[in-house]
C-alpha positions in Angstrom: -0.1 -0.2 0.1 2.5 2.3 0.6 4.9 1.5 -2.6 1.6 2.4 -4.4 1.1 5.6 -2.3 5.0 6.8 -3.2 5.0 5.5 -6.6 2.1 8.3 -7.4 3.0 10.8 -5.7 6.7 11.1 -6.9 7.8 14.4 -9.1 11.0 12.7 -9.5 10.6 9.2 -11.1 11.0 10.5 -14.7 15.0 10.7 -13.7 15.9 7.3 -12.5 13.8 6.4 -16.1 15.6 8.2 -18.1 18.8 7.5 -16.6 18.2 3.6 -17.7 17.1 4.4 -21.4 20.7 6.3 -21.4 22.7 3.3 -19.5 20.6 0.7 -21.8 21.5 2.9 -24.8 25.3 2.9 -24.1 25.4 -0.6 -22.9 24.2 -1.8 -26.6 25.9 0.5 -28.6 29.2 -0.4 -26.5 27.9 -4.6 -27.8 27.4 -3.1 -31.4 30.7 -1.4 -31.4 32.4 -5.1 -30.2 30.9 -7.3 -32.3 31.4 -5.0 -35.4 34.7 -4.7 -34.7 35.5 -8.7 -34.8 34.4 -8.6 -38.2 36.9 -6.2 -39.3 40.0 -7.8 -38.2 42.6 -5.3 -39.9 41.2 -2.2 -37.8 42.0 -4.2 -34.6 45.6 -5.3 -35.8 46.2 -1.4 -36.7 44.4 -0.5 -33.0 47.1 -3.1 -31.3 49.6 -1.9 -33.1 49.2 1.7 -32.1 51.8 1.5 -29.0 54.5 -0.1 -31.0 54.2 2.5 -34.2 57.0 5.5 -34.2 56.5 8.9 -33.1 56.2 10.3 -36.6 54.2 13.7 -35.0 56.0 16.5 -35.8 56.8 18.3 -32.4 56.7 15.2 -30.1 59.2 14.0 -27.7 61.8 11.9 -29.7 64.0 9.2 -27.2 66.7 11.6 -27.3 64.5 14.4 -25.5 63.2 12.0 -23.0 67.1 10.7 -22.3 68.3 14.4 -21.3 
C-alpha cells in the first residue's frame, strides 16, 4: 500500500527512467561496437599496433629528448 502511494506522489520518478534509458543505449552501443569490430580484423590489428608505432608526429618528444 505504501509503495503505490510513493509511486503516485513521486514527481522525480522520470529521472531514474531517463538514466536507465541512457545506460541501456550506451550499453547496446558498446555491444554493437565490440561485435562489429570482430568483423573487421584489420581495424583490430591497427589498434593493437599503435603502442609499437614510431612517433611520426612533428613536435612530439623523441627518445633523445626523454634521455636528457
